Every structure is written in C-alpha cells, then in structure tokens.
GUVEX-742797 format. One line per 2 residues: number of its first residue (from 0); their letters; for each residue x negated, z, y negated of N, C-alpha, C. Coordinates in steps of 0.001 Angstrom, whole numbers, plus 500000, padded with zeros to 6 digits. Atoms other than C-alpha are relative to their C-alpha. Layout:
residues N
NUM> A> X:Z:Y:X:Z:Y:X:Z:Y | ...
***
This chain:
residues 401
0> MT> 498981:500966:500405:209479:807128:356388:499495:498587:500261 | 500370:501386:499760:209522:803470:357331:499507:499368:498700
2> PL> 500533:500567:501259:207314:801650:354770:500841:498839:499511 | 499312:501138:500590:208819:799149:352388:499361:498705:500485
4> PA> 500578:501278:499564:208428:795583:353639:499279:499312:498863 | 500775:500712:501022:205910:793430:351838:500810:498868:499396
6> TT> 499175:501093:500501:208481:790647:351511:501310:500553:499441 | 498727:499585:500578:211724:790810:349579:501076:500015:501074
8> PP> 498935:499945:498979:214592:791969:351820:501051:498921:499743 | 499096:501141:500175:217185:789234:352427:501215:500296:499141
10> LA> 498814:499673:500797:220025:791111:350708:499645:500692:498689 | 500396:499416:501280:217999:792370:347749:500749:499314:498869
12> GL> 499243:500529:501118:219961:791942:344544:501490:500144:500146 | 498578:499744:499796:223355:792625:346123:500290:501471:499723
14> RV> 499560:498622:500222:225166:795738:344921:501327:500204:500727 | 498830:499689:499180:227715:797295:347285:500503:501387:499620
16> LD> 499368:498707:500220:230133:800080:346392:500756:500382:501267 | 499386:499521:498766:231092:802027:349518:500989:501099:499639
18> LA> 498947:499036:500292:234426:803731:348813:500644:500534:501267 | 499324:499700:498740:235314:804089:352488:499546:501344:500569
20> TL> 500338:498749:499322:235289:807159:354720:499988:499782:501508 | 500166:500041:498546:234528:807902:358350:499176:498788:500386
22> FA> 500994:500776:499289:233155:805007:360298:499992:498490:499763 | 500063:501461:500016:234187:801338:360178:499492:499464:498664
24> GP> 500433:500475:501312:233888:800701:356437:498605:500461:499638 | 501357:499540:500312:230853:802931:355863:498923:499366:500863
26> LA> 501004:500641:499154:229064:801392:358851:499696:498591:499507 | 500243:501336:500554:229528:797926:357364:499059:500086:498807
28> AT> 500881:499833:501157:227932:799157:354140:498592:500383:500432 | 501316:499632:499475:225095:800722:356140:499244:498765:500473
30> ML> 500643:501211:499502:224384:797385:357830:499470:499153:498846 | 500457:500779:501159:224162:795693:354432:498813:500686:499326
32> GD> 501102:499263:500610:221920:798440:353042:498716:499905:500793 | 501201:500088:499160:219554:798154:355985:499174:498756:499706
34> FG> 500716:501243:500273:218648:794647:354871:499896:499721:498506 | 500414:500115:501383:218131:795325:351202:501066:500116:498942
36> AE> 498964:499834:501017:221524:795606:349510:499909:501399:499398 | 499908:498693:500648:221792:798406:346966:501411:500537:500269
38> VI> 498700:499435:499638:224590:800586:348346:500201:501315:499257 | 499626:498772:500706:226285:803215:346197:501214:500578:500706
40> KV> 498920:499315:499301:228403:805630:348192:500800:500818:498995 | 499119:499323:500950:231388:806815:346126:500905:500938:500782
42> EH> 499202:499006:499295:232962:810062:347349:500809:500836:499023 | 499189:499106:500813:235663:812357:346048:499180:501247:499650
44> PT> 500821:498843:500395:234180:815298:344103:500146:501216:500908 | 499791:498803:499168:235729:817955:346375:500330:499680:501449
46> RP> 499687:500399:498626:236594:815963:349519:499046:498884:500415 | 500979:501030:499638:233455:814154:350677:500397:499284:501289
48> DP> 499772:500754:498768:233373:811627:353492:500018:500969:501179 | 499937:499059:498878:234542:813573:356595:498895:499823:501027
50> SR> 501091:500186:499040:231684:812051:358589:498865:500991:499761 | 501017:498975:500264:229454:814623:356878:500201:501232:500887
52> GH> 499718:498834:499173:231175:817246:359024:500285:499688:501452 | 499729:500371:498609:231625:815292:362263:498790:500290:500883
54> GP> 501058:499794:499025:229610:816370:365277:499064:501135:499625 | 500945:498901:500226:226653:818748:365432:499323:499907:498630
56> SK> 500744:499918:501248:224837:819907:362315:498767:500863:500207 | 501205:499175:499974:221461:821485:361630:499816:500602:498615
58> DG> 500149:499290:501279:221010:824115:358920:501131:499633:499040 | 498847:500323:500825:224489:823227:357692:500081:498558:499550
60> VG> 500036:501408:500407:223633:819539:357301:500485:499145:501173 | 499470:500851:498948:225720:817056:359311:499034:498889:500380
62> LW> 500987:500986:499548:223519:814823:361435:500569:498589:500074 | 499401:501336:499950:225972:811940:361852:499884:499325:498639
64> WK> 500110:500557:501348:225949:811505:358088:498600:499488:499723 | 501380:500455:500235:222160:811191:358115:499827:498556:500478
66> LL> 500051:501367:499492:222632:808016:360173:500898:499081:499177 | 499026:500863:500654:225761:806636:358512:499719:499839:498504
68> GR> 500247:500035:501441:224604:807436:354975:498628:499501:499609 | 501362:500420:500328:221113:806014:355217:500020:498822:499019
70> NK> 500190:501079:500978:219901:803692:352468:501123:499932:498964 | 498931:499981:500992:222817:804740:350235:499701:501052:498935
72> RT> 499977:498988:501058:222796:806435:346856:501411:500591:499956 | 498711:499327:499911:225597:808973:346583:500449:500487:498629
74> IT> 499416:499495:501231:227875:809620:343642:501403:500521:500298 | 498635:499509:499866:231180:811447:343164:500868:499397:498908
76> LD> 499066:500612:500946:234229:809941:341484:501414:500195:500541 | 498593:499875:499629:237925:810840:341611:500729:498792:499432
78> LS> 499425:501264:500451:239537:807417:341451:501428:500148:499504 | 498616:499811:500426:242992:808868:340852:500105:500499:498565
80> TP> 499991:499539:501383:241971:810173:337407:499711:498834:499063 | 500293:501098:500944:241833:807977:334290:498502:499759:499832
82> GG> 501439:500175:500151:238138:808654:333844:499356:499408:501228 | 500534:500557:498768:237417:807932:337476:500338:498529:500154
84> RD> 499591:501399:499932:239406:804702:337351:499147:499144:499073 | 500759:500792:500966:237643:803484:334217:498547:499848:500424
86> TL> 501394:500053:499563:234235:804345:335621:499846:499066:501183 | 500059:500902:498848:234980:802537:338875:500066:498547:499547
88> LR> 499920:501375:500499:235974:799425:336945:498685:499571:499346 | 501305:500326:500580:232696:799594:335026:498971:499734:501103
90> LA> 500888:500242:498857:230831:799888:338322:500330:498673:500671 | 499589:501236:499336:232859:797042:339811:499488:498775:499257
92> AT> 500487:501133:500795:231769:794789:336951:498547:499675:500312 | 501412:500208:499675:228169:795226:338154:499770:499722:501477
94> AD> 500144:500030:498550:228860:794967:341876:500286:498614:500559 | 499673:501206:499245:229024:792160:344415:501076:500264:501042
96> VI> 499112:499666:498878:231004:793968:347105:500555:501407:499798 | 499407:498673:499839:233425:796882:347365:500559:500082:501414
98> VE> 499435:499732:498684:234247:798329:350786:500901:501222:499879 | 499065:498876:500096:237353:800539:350959:500876:500050:501241
100> NF> 499115:499881:498839:239642:801902:353660:501202:500902:499715 | 498778:499278:500317:242526:803514:351808:501199:499304:500650
102> RP> 498791:500635:499498:246008:802926:353148:500460:498927:499010 | 499531:501041:500905:247514:799711:351748:500906:500578:498914
104> GT> 499225:499535:501140:248933:800335:348301:499362:501133:499223 | 500606:498855:500681:246695:803284:347418:499233:499567:498762
106> LE> 500734:500466:501175:244317:801411:345140:500950:499454:498941 | 499032:500542:500949:247278:799648:343571:500695:501134:499236
108> RW> 499357:498859:500661:248869:803021:342831:499113:500569:498899 | 500948:499520:501010:245739:803928:340871:499637:498907:498988
110> DL> 500325:501152:500860:245760:800566:339047:498577:499518:500237 | 501315:500489:499601:242645:799586:340981:500128:498954:501114
112> GW> 499788:501019:498982:244120:796821:343098:499165:498759:499744 | 500794:501215:500099:242741:793342:343564:500136:499345:498636
114> AE> 499816:500632:501306:244241:792121:340304:499068:500617:498961 | 500849:499323:500982:242401:794741:338260:498519:499809:500318
116> LH> 501407:500137:499621:239141:794509:340230:499511:498570:499764 | 500388:501399:500201:239104:790705:340134:499875:499674:498515
118> AA> 500097:500217:501447:239755:790772:336395:498711:500592:499451 | 501241:499370:500454:236819:793132:335933:498779:499218:500438
120> NP> 501147:500727:499464:234562:790915:338068:500511:498894:500922 | 499462:501091:499172:235775:787510:339325:499130:499660:501201
122> RL> 500894:500308:498879:232752:787267:341660:500013:501087:501076 | 499985:498858:499090:233575:790520:343457:500660:499639:501334
124> VL> 499387:500062:498667:234265:790593:347205:500521:501394:500326 | 499370:498726:499659:236700:793351:348178:500314:500016:501485
126> AR> 499764:499861:498560:236550:794355:351854:500928:501181:500229 | 498978:498989:499771:239687:796265:352839:500100:500238:501505
128> VT> 500076:499664:498575:239296:798007:356210:501072:501037:500300 | 498921:499088:499644:242434:799571:357658:500296:499886:501486
130> GF> 499676:500025:498585:243846:800352:361054:500744:498751:500417 | 499089:501063:499588:246477:797630:361047:500043:498806:499058
132> GQ> 499976:501108:500940:245721:795312:358135:500870:500302:498798 | 499326:499800:501275:247299:794874:354719:501494:499680:500036
134> FG> 498578:500328:499926:250718:793645:355908:500449:500131:501453 | 499445:499852:498670:253028:793792:358904:500692:501343:500156
136> PY> 499174:498792:499842:255302:796519:360308:499218:501292:500124 | 500793:498774:499828:252453:798970:361011:499062:500264:498827
138> AR> 501058:499990:501010:250463:798386:357818:499814:501356:499336 | 500119:498738:500737:251237:801729:356181:499843:501205:500908
140> RP> 500243:498883:499090:250737:803828:359291:498554:500484:499876 | 501399:499567:499857:247635:806037:359560:499380:499286:501196
142> GF> 500629:500756:498917:245191:804077:361674:498591:500465:500270 | 501343:499588:499585:242122:805166:363625:499556:499139:501172
144> GT> 500534:500800:498910:239848:803543:366162:500637:500300:501339 | 499359:499637:498740:241479:805463:369001:501268:499191:500225
146> LA> 498768:500774:499863:244757:803681:368317:499685:498545:500322 | 500403:501372:499693:242966:800328:368372:499547:499881:501447
148> EA> 500449:500014:498607:241345:801193:371690:501181:500043:500960 | 498789:499950:499184:244811:801956:373047:500790:498700:499902
150> MS> 499137:501160:500212:246702:799016:371516:499401:498687:500492 | 500659:501275:499723:244143:796308:372223:499978:499627:501468
152> GF> 500141:500236:498569:244202:796671:375986:498728:500574:500577 | 501253:499441:499490:240779:798320:376212:500256:501161:500952
154> AA> 499762:498832:499157:242074:801627:377576:500692:499617:501300 | 499245:500396:498817:244393:799847:379998:499121:499462:501115
156> IT> 500861:500574:498960:241516:798129:381802:498798:500892:500312 | 501160:499129:499843:239067:801060:381630:500368:501207:500844
158> GD> 499761:498868:499121:238836:803687:384351:500215:499546:501428 | 499782:500302:498596:239425:803896:388085:501413:499482:500218
160> PE> 498666:500570:499749:242354:801967:389561:501079:501060:500197 | 499016:498962:499737:244069:805180:390660:500100:501014:498871
162> GP> 500037:499036:501079:243264:807045:387455:500766:499525:498779 | 499280:500355:501229:244736:807034:383947:499213:499006:499163
164> PT> 500749:500777:500993:243862:804589:381187:498985:500913:499305 | 501104:499167:500479:240581:805780:379692:499519:499530:498633
166> LP> 500529:500274:501332:239475:805989:376073:498493:500227:499973 | 501443:499761:500097:235788:805740:375108:499729:501328:499310
168> PF> 500322:498710:500627:234096:809034:374138:499201:499849:498705 | 500704:500251:501260:232773:807542:370891:500823:498978:499224
170> GL> 499226:500882:500861:233999:805366:368016:499766:498535:500287 | 500254:501380:499595:233988:802031:369813:500683:499000:499067
172> AD> 499272:500972:500828:236712:800180:367883:499528:500052:498559 | 500513:499879:501361:235461:801552:364566:498662:499290:499857
174> SI> 501330:500597:500088:231917:800433:365311:500066:498478:500063 | 499841:501455:499913:232983:796943:366357:500553:499464:498688
176> AG> 499421:500436:501272:235094:796681:363199:498977:500084:498878 | 501045:499902:501010:232149:797862:361101:499069:498810:500028
178> LA> 500870:501175:499878:229912:795115:362439:500736:498739:499571 | 499216:501175:500382:232704:792570:362015:500192:499946:498486
180> TA> 499826:499977:501452:233231:793695:358420:498738:499537:499285 | 501251:500463:500599:229567:793206:357585:499885:498476:500104
182> YA> 500003:501458:499811:229825:789681:359010:501004:499334:499055 | 498977:500563:500875:233049:789056:357062:499550:500002:498547
184> VM> 500500:499916:501368:231444:790210:353821:498970:498902:499748 | 501009:501041:500190:228484:787892:354308:500638:498606:499970
186> TA> 499287:501278:500025:230895:785024:355042:500650:499780:498643 | 499372:500115:501319:232811:785740:351825:498971:499756:498908
188> LA> 501054:500229:500990:229560:785890:349874:499463:498569:500083 | 500438:501395:499865:228514:782525:351311:500997:499062:499332
190> AR> 498982:500815:500668:231822:781073:350125:499874:500130:498486 | 500167:499794:501439:231224:782624:346698:498860:499157:499442
192> DR> 501117:500826:500454:227935:780764:346478:500455:498582:499658 | 499494:501347:500248:229944:777533:346587:501061:499964:498910
194> TG> 498847:500040:500902:233024:778480:344575:499797:500798:498723 | 500184:499112:501131:231715:781143:342197:501018:501119:499923
196> EG> 498921:499018:500026:234767:783285:343039:499911:500926:501213 | 499873:499058:498905:235076:786425:345102:501366:499901:500661
198> QV> 498725:500000:499304:237935:787133:347495:500166:501312:500750 | 499681:498790:499249:239579:789804:349638:499732:499767:501477
200> VD> 500151:499956:498547:238476:790550:353198:501015:501005:500526 | 498998:499126:499378:241407:791975:355191:499570:500242:501439
202> MA> 500504:499667:498666:239900:793735:358227:500892:501058:500623 | 499185:499060:499234:242288:795369:360692:499198:500458:501211
204> II> 500835:499476:498917:240489:797649:363144:500538:499596:501367 | 499430:500376:498702:242907:796603:365914:499582:498600:500442
206> EP> 500269:501394:499644:241610:793004:365831:498618:499729:500596 | 501294:500360:499408:237812:792844:366428:499835:500450:501448
208> IL> 500138:499539:498620:238037:794928:369602:500749:499079:500954 | 499270:500943:499157:240620:792490:370929:499170:498752:500254
210> TV> 500867:501162:499826:238161:789658:370353:498927:500258:501053 | 501102:499747:499067:235349:791341:372290:500498:500288:501414
212> LG> 499461:499802:498654:237687:792044:375221:500079:498701:500791 | 500078:501254:499273:237457:788366:376061:501325:499264:500101
214> PQ> 498880:500943:499966:240060:785835:377231:501293:500570:500575 | 498787:499434:499401:242797:788278:378299:501280:499349:499477
216> PL> 498772:500676:500454:245465:786778:375994:500143:498581:500558 | 499969:501366:499465:244534:783279:377179:500402:500010:501472
218> WY> 499630:499893:498580:244729:784326:380834:501498:500272:500156 | 498583:499658:499885:248144:785861:380285:500887:498836:499562
220> DQ> 499210:501113:500528:249410:782925:378229:500112:498869:501018 | 500024:501154:499115:248404:780320:380790:500349:500317:501453
222> LG> 499841:499664:498587:248625:782209:384080:500881:501216:500254 | 499268:498751:499798:250617:785373:383477:499138:501095:500602
224> HV> 500931:499058:499368:247499:787248:384596:499766:501199:499096 | 500280:498749:500706:247130:790906:383535:498813:500657:500686
226> QP> 501202:499423:499403:243638:792308:384090:500251:501445:500398 | 499781:498624:499556:243828:795496:386178:498781:500876:499736
228> RT> 501158:499095:500001:241633:798578:386082:499269:499853:501328 | 500804:500175:498788:238785:798104:388540:498818:500965:500057
230> GN> 501131:499086:500014:236482:801011:387720:498744:499277:499568 | 501264:500657:500325:232879:799840:387711:499882:498604:500604
232> RS> 500044:501315:499389:233688:796769:389740:500494:498926:499042 | 499574:501155:500783:234246:793303:388314:500836:499090:500888
234> TN> 499246:501000:499250:236783:790701:389352:499280:498659:500024 | 500709:501278:500130:234216:788015:388551:498743:499906:500844
236> NA> 501191:500048:499150:231237:788997:390697:499838:501313:500746 | 500363:498827:499209:229936:791450:393274:498734:499657:500772
238> PR> 499840:498592:500343:227994:793515:394026:499748:500257:498504 | 500128:499572:501394:228465:795017:390568:500587:501396:499929
240> NT> 499519:498624:499930:228631:798781:390445:498857:500931:499596 | 501036:498988:500118:226747:802021:389937:499790:500617:501373
242> YR> 500347:499524:498661:224940:803433:392939:499075:501210:499889 | 500768:498762:500014:223480:806854:393670:498739:499834:500833
244> TA> 501273:500124:499312:219806:807027:394667:499709:501245:500837 | 500343:498890:499108:218093:809313:397169:499644:501269:499233
246> DG> 500375:498814:500784:216871:811633:394397:501106:500446:499047 | 498860:499482:500739:220350:812124:392946:500232:499372:498646
248> TW> 499757:500711:501258:220102:809721:390012:500863:498770:500296 | 499127:501153:499844:222093:806545:389439:499358:498756:499396
250> VA> 500417:501282:500547:221377:802866:388871:501211:499080:499943 | 498970:501034:500095:223533:799904:387868:499418:498678:500479
252> VS> 500409:501304:499482:223334:796538:389624:501008:498957:499537 | 499144:501121:500388:224686:793237:388342:499536:498740:500711
254> TS> 500332:501262:499316:224855:789897:390170:500833:498867:499406 | 499201:501044:500644:226484:787609:387622:499542:498606:500394
256> AQ> 500526:501303:499564:224227:784764:388790:499937:499963:501530 | 500010:500153:498546:224500:783435:392356:498614:500276:500582
258> SI> 501356:499808:499476:220717:783420:392790:499634:501479:500053 | 500278:498563:500008:220538:787106:391846:500721:500673:501158
260> AE> 499244:499415:498887:223269:787977:394358:499270:499763:501323 | 500714:500304:498755:221287:786255:397096:498727:500836:500116
262> RV> 501220:499189:499959:218075:788066:396142:500313:501448:500364 | 499632:498607:499714:219860:791427:396261:500288:500168:501487
264> MR> 499652:499851:498587:221204:790829:399752:498767:499897:500898 | 501253:500047:499226:217780:789836:401046:499233:501304:499836
266> LV> 500726:498763:500259:216277:792910:399391:500547:501153:500820 | 499407:498852:499300:218727:795323:401009:500122:499758:501499
268> GR> 500039:500231:498559:218266:793751:404429:501277:499445:500585 | 498765:500592:499480:221590:791920:404722:500075:498510:499671
270> PE> 499997:501423:500363:220632:788248:404368:501102:499206:500694 | 498964:500744:499277:223297:787215:406902:501273:499847:499158
272> LI> 498798:500093:500830:225974:787903:404283:499969:498778:499091 | 500118:501173:500870:224635:785028:402190:500665:498791:500651
274> GE> 499415:501128:499291:225878:782637:404867:501498:500053:500158 | 498540:499904:499908:229443:783893:404718:500647:498990:499065
276> PW> 499365:501022:500851:231832:781245:403352:500481:500540:498654 | 499516:499423:501264:233070:783661:400678:498876:500393:499047
278> FG> 501105:499519:500827:229601:784435:399322:499623:499013:498895 | 500467:501045:500904:229270:781212:397361:500521:500081:498580
280> SG> 499508:499889:501374:231260:782263:394279:500179:501466:499644 | 499879:498622:500441:231421:785397:392182:501365:500589:500267
282> AD> 498646:499492:499792:235186:785702:392398:500254:500301:501473 | 499821:499739:498566:235129:785407:396205:499185:501213:500431
284> RA> 500779:498802:499678:232325:787965:396418:500723:501259:499535 | 499282:498829:500521:234398:790315:394250:501122:500417:500937
286> RH> 498929:499651:499060:237202:790129:396838:499454:500651:501275 | 500646:499340:498849:234704:791415:399411:499041:501090:499503
288> AD> 500873:499004:500620:233245:794134:397185:499745:501198:500910 | 500211:498848:499110:233728:796836:399821:498794:499764:500912
290> VL> 501109:500335:499110:231345:795083:402203:498684:499994:499237 | 501233:500124:500774:228792:794343:399500:499560:501354:499436
292> DE> 500363:498673:500504:228937:797822:397964:499431:500877:501103 | 500530:499214:498883:228378:799368:401375:498564:499593:500306
294> AV> 501347:500486:499701:225328:797182:401937:499012:500445:498923 | 500908:499660:501095:223781:797736:398525:499908:501513:499827
296> GG> 499989:498561:500197:224850:801354:398146:499270:500748:501109 | 500692:499351:498893:223562:802278:401596:498493:499907:499871
298> WI> 501447:500170:500166:220131:800827:400892:499491:500853:498839 | 500444:499236:501168:219869:802407:397438:500003:501499:500302
300> AR> 499906:498570:499686:220918:805799:398841:498809:500502:500798 | 501179:499610:499200:217802:805793:401029:498707:499944:499205
302> HT> 501195:500146:500817:215402:805251:398134:500158:500749:498685 | 499975:499345:501310:214452:807075:394955:500251:498963:498908
304> RT> 499745:500929:501098:215294:805595:391577:498763:499168:499702 | 501231:500746:500262:211659:804635:391014:499792:498920:501037
306> EV> 500162:500988:498921:211515:802903:394394:500999:498857:499853 | 498963:501027:500158:214785:801073:393736:499628:499031:498886
308> IE> 500302:500866:501137:213743:799773:390336:498781:499137:500279 | 501193:500785:499673:210302:798721:391551:500332:498884:500977
310> AF> 499644:501014:499016:211812:796881:394514:500842:498891:499377 | 499172:501004:500656:214433:795137:392405:499158:499126:499078
312> EK> 500839:500786:500895:211838:794083:389839:499130:499031:500792 | 500828:500877:499172:209597:792688:392580:500807:498829:500547
314> AE> 499132:501045:499468:212566:790747:393966:500634:499154:498899 | 499406:500681:501149:213508:789553:390448:501524:500067:500051
316> AA> 498568:499720:499998:216959:791092:390830:500321:500953:498846 | 499615:499286:501226:218918:792780:388036:500440:501427:500314
318> VA> 499679:498588:499808:218963:796581:387940:499605:500754:498737 | 500371:499128:501110:218876:799316:385307:500371:501427:500362
320> PI> 499636:498603:499768:218809:803103:385468:501179:500394:499126 | 498957:499389:500825:221877:804999:384276:499325:501092:499181
322> QD> 500763:499104:500857:220332:806779:381304:500922:500792:499083 | 499368:499279:501092:221532:809551:379056:499051:499961:498808
324> VR> 500782:500134:501229:220184:810056:375558:498570:500496:500179 | 501364:499518:499762:217182:811999:376870:499118:498882:500550
326> DV> 500756:501122:499449:216112:808958:378874:499773:498910:498956 | 500115:501018:501039:216809:806598:375978:498827:500311:499070
328> MT> 501035:499611:500964:214448:808577:373739:498586:499781:500529 | 501332:500201:499412:211548:808025:376167:499871:498663:500726
330> DP> 500029:501265:499290:212415:804599:377566:498922:499086:499410 | 501108:500799:500528:209353:802309:377277:500440:498710:499314
332> QY> 499541:501218:500668:211365:799201:376350:500539:500313:498606 | 499535:499584:501323:213187:800983:373532:498822:500386:499112
334> AA> 501174:499607:500781:209840:802413:372461:499252:498775:499479 | 500697:501207:500424:208250:798959:372358:500726:499310:498852
336> LD> 499196:500632:501047:211102:797666:370192:500160:500887:498767 | 499776:499019:501065:211061:800795:367987:501492:500134:499704
338> TV> 498552:499921:500134:214804:800949:368609:500431:501345:499435 | 499769:498664:500566:214797:804686:367898:498769:500321:499174
340> TT> 501138:499863:500893:212582:805112:364874:500033:501343:499292 | 500107:498723:500697:211440:808054:362757:500129:499786:498498
342> VD> 499764:500055:501440:212658:808603:359195:499733:501389:499428 | 500258:498715:500658:211322:811360:356933:501170:500348:499085
344> DP> 498851:499552:500781:214090:813401:355327:499635:501271:499250 | 500391:498813:500766:213576:815912:352496:500763:501257:500395
346> EL> 499239:498827:499596:216296:818196:353878:499584:500519:501365 | 500197:499575:498613:215470:818245:357595:498649:499600:500579
348> GP> 501274:500434:499461:212023:816704:357965:500154:498715:500795 | 499934:501242:499233:211312:813869:360423:501257:499948:500875
350> LR> 498798:500225:499204:214483:812469:362015:499809:498745:500839 | 500016:501195:499153:214731:810070:364940:501419:499464:500096
352> MQ> 498678:500631:499988:217627:807634:364719:499849:498536:500362 | 500029:501424:499698:218587:804088:365650:499428:499233:498822
354> NV> 500603:500851:501017:216600:801483:363771:501017:498964:499525 | 499117:501074:500454:218090:798484:361956:500409:499156:501201
356> LF> 499317:500580:498855:220288:796334:364149:499245:498851:500666 | 500732:501138:499431:217998:793338:364626:498722:499799:499218
358> RL> 501296:500256:500618:214532:792072:363770:499971:498587:499415 | 500241:501289:500634:213825:789274:361301:498494:499819:499844
360> SE> 501443:500189:499959:210381:787731:361507:499362:500013:498605 | 500604:500145:501326:209880:787149:357769:500544:500986:498972
362> TP> 499395:499089:500990:212282:789433:355862:500695:501138:500727 | 499391:498955:499168:212831:792510:358040:500770:501023:499190
364> GA> 499306:498866:500586:215245:795293:357312:499158:501254:500136 | 500746:498748:499950:214131:798899:356892:500914:501159:499641
366> IH> 499321:498764:500385:215369:802465:356632:499097:500700:498991 | 500804:499381:501052:214132:803899:353349:500279:501487:499871
368> WA> 499678:498575:500003:215951:807226:353502:501258:500224:500826 | 498808:499606:499262:218538:809056:355577:501085:500418:499009
370> GR> 498874:499646:500847:221939:810136:354267:499677:501123:499027 | 500349:499060:501065:221616:811986:350963:501138:500992:499764
372> PH> 498959:499001:500265:223502:815087:349780:501147:499429:499172 | 498780:500388:500699:226998:814763:348363:499750:499947:498488
374> GA> 500121:500148:501445:226831:813378:344810:498600:500074:499443 | 501381:499787:500439:223037:813511:344648:499570:499056:498874
376> DT> 500465:501004:500958:222733:810381:342495:501017:499712:498898 | 498923:500278:500958:225824:810671:340285:499470:499760:498597
378> DT> 500462:500116:501384:224079:811263:336973:499086:498798:499813 | 500935:501120:500114:221358:808697:337638:500722:498669:499978
380> VL> 499282:501271:499918:223739:805908:338641:500841:499767:498749 | 499152:500176:501184:226109:806526:335746:499163:499779:498737
382> AE> 500889:500251:501138:223219:806684:333277:499517:498558:500015 | 500396:501406:499877:222028:803315:334597:501132:499073:499571
384> LG> 498837:500789:500382:225561:802068:333975:500203:499990:498492 | 499902:499949:501444:225167:803012:330332:500769:501189:499464
386> LT> 499298:498818:500464:227112:806263:330202:499002:500986:499406 | 500863:499004:500629:225649:808856:327880:500146:501330:500713
388> ER> 499921:498660:499412:224939:812417:328927:501295:500690:499582 | 498757:499390:500482:227882:813494:326798:501206:499438:500758
390> EI> 498888:500595:499255:230224:811023:328523:500047:500518:501434 | 500049:499487:498634:229072:812198:331939:500499:501435:500038
392> TT> 499538:498611:500073:229626:815819:330931:501513:500055:499819 | 498549:500036:500227:233133:814977:329683:500742:499630:501281
394> LR> 499379:500393:498725:233993:813200:332945:499979:501157:501003 | 500105:498880:499061:232767:816193:334905:501000:501108:499622
396> KE> 499055:498971:500447:234869:818594:332798:501447:499573:500331 | 498657:500504:499702:237918:816377:333370:500296:499965:501496
398> GA> 499805:500054:498553:237399:816555:337128:499861:498611:500591 | 500174:501361:499497:236629:812844:337409:498729:499866:500833
400> L> 501262:500047:499227:233140:813579:338835:499891:501241:500872
***
C-alpha cells in the first residue's frame, strides 16, 4: 500500500458524502479522496453502486469498483425511509460536500432537497450531477455519458469520413464530467471560505464534453463552419496520422509545430516538400495530407517501430507508439512517473491501478486503500456519528441500513 505522506494532505479535514452511482459523481469524490478528503460512500442496502458489477471481476469482486471506490469508507442507507432520511441529515450536518446524481426531484421527494440539507448545514456544498442538468426540457430524462457523447458533437466528428459517427469504447463524457465536478466543488468551497455559506453545484454531463471539444460553436456562429469527420487526420496540420511499421506495429506522428513538420520531412527523405508554397502553414499542409501521408507512411513502413522511434527522437520530431494496456503497464515513462501504482488490497492482494491524477511537491495525494466491500464501514461511521448500538440495530431492522 502507498505509504501515508509525511505532510498533511491538502484536503484533510473535508468530509464528502458520495451518494452517487456509476461514474461521473463517484469519480469526482474519488479525486477529492485522493488528496485527503474523508469520503463516505453511501449505497442502498440491497442495490449497491452498479459500478461494482461493471466489467471483469476476480473471485466475484468487481475490479472497476476497486479503482472507483478507493479511499472511500462504505456505508449503506436507504434514503427513502424515515430512518435513512434522518440519518443522512445527521451525516450532512457533519459534512462539507455531498455528491449525488439522482434524477431532479428525487431528493426533494424524500424531503432531502437543498432546503432541508442547507438547513441542516448552511456550509454544505451540494454537487448535483445529472445527464442534462436540474432544469430545461430534458432535465427529467434518464441521462448517461453515451447520450452526452452523441449530443455534444463528439460522435459526429469521430470516425472515418465514409463511416458512421463513432462513440468512444469507454466512459469519456462521464470521466470529463467527474473531473469537472471535482473542480466545481473546489470552486464552491473557495467561495465558502469567503462567504461562510455553501451552495449548489449543477453539473450536466452534456456540458463539460462540449467544452473540451474546442471552438466548434464559435466556428459555426461566426463562419457557419461544421467540423467534418476526418479519421486520424487533422484539418489544422499534417502529417498527422497513425502509420504501420515494418514489424506490423503502429506509431502516431504529430506536426502541430512548423519546425517539427520540417524535421519529419527531412527525416523521411523528402526535404523538397518543405519548399512547396503550401508547406508553410498547418492548414495548407492538411489540404495536401495525401502527399505527406504517402511520404511519411512509406518511410515508416520500411522500418521497425524501434527504428522509427529512435530516428524520430534523434531528429527531435514528435512520435509515439500506439500502445495497448499491456504496453502501458511496461512503458518506461509511465514507470518513472509511477502512473500505474501498486495498492495492497485485503480481498485480492496487490492491485495495479492508475495513481492519483497529478503530483504536488509538498502535499502529495495518495491511495490508502482500494474499493471496500458494500457497507463495510456502516456501523463504525454511524457510531462515530453518535448512534448507539441499539439505534443502529433498530435502523437495520427497519430496512434503513
């Protein structure tokens, strides 16, 4: 297990209640827990977070949960019951942040809306993560990251020009929204430092992905320009593509800088192209991508991946191997950064997973434990809250735990 840092983590002293399920909301809570926040994962007694069952498992234990649930204590609570509601309000009085992703109106139906939570704790920040936000014509629709990837324009620009719009094979929009939610929570907490009052964060999963797609709305607004699907090519520079090597592997080349584009053409033995009048700008090079791809792709096809990378590095040109997870696990740069680190887990033994998102020189984050079993800390957390053993037993008999 990663050792505890000698210095106090930057978010130590913050208490976060993670009421959310699946990915965007829980990931935001994970990011906060990685840097010292105390995160309490609240799950339904009989319907735990579905991420526990997503993807492959080992010995009946879901592996995705081990990543998403790290650094969280786990308790069970049925918020729709009177006992569950009252207990949540008692927890909220001790918390700094609640992260939830119920459909708009659900918490209000349980008398756990912002009015009740704010009354219980005026300093509380409530992060509400939904597909479409808290208002508008789509607000009450079921919302998932896939719909955001479709609606935002991501799928429309992804894939080959002659092929269909393409969705990512992983939770892209959810993950972007999770990171954005963590940022939003920290922004709300900074405001609380000045005002003394908490507030609501309204995070719609359809919005952060639109931000990271870049200036498409601006282009359309000012020029009527609609970005087309271009496969691996870019409309802003060339050569920019994936290329097959002599030993059957693949590499990616980027020439976003003019100087890099010139180095690549000298490397592949086509320096005369640098003198072409269209070579002087990325957009003009992109309009001649066929010529440039033939030059670069032909040279790369005659060399092994090792030879290609060594030659590009010597020429100070930009190249990277196309890696799958097997390559990632042995990549020397990732190894140097400890990007994939080892965490000891009492259920499964040593686990290798992504490390904390960034490095701080003085107050680093850390992974103290992987995702814990469903409800593992219920009695401990509630006892810390002041509930007696008898009260906990009564709640359990009532189905609230």
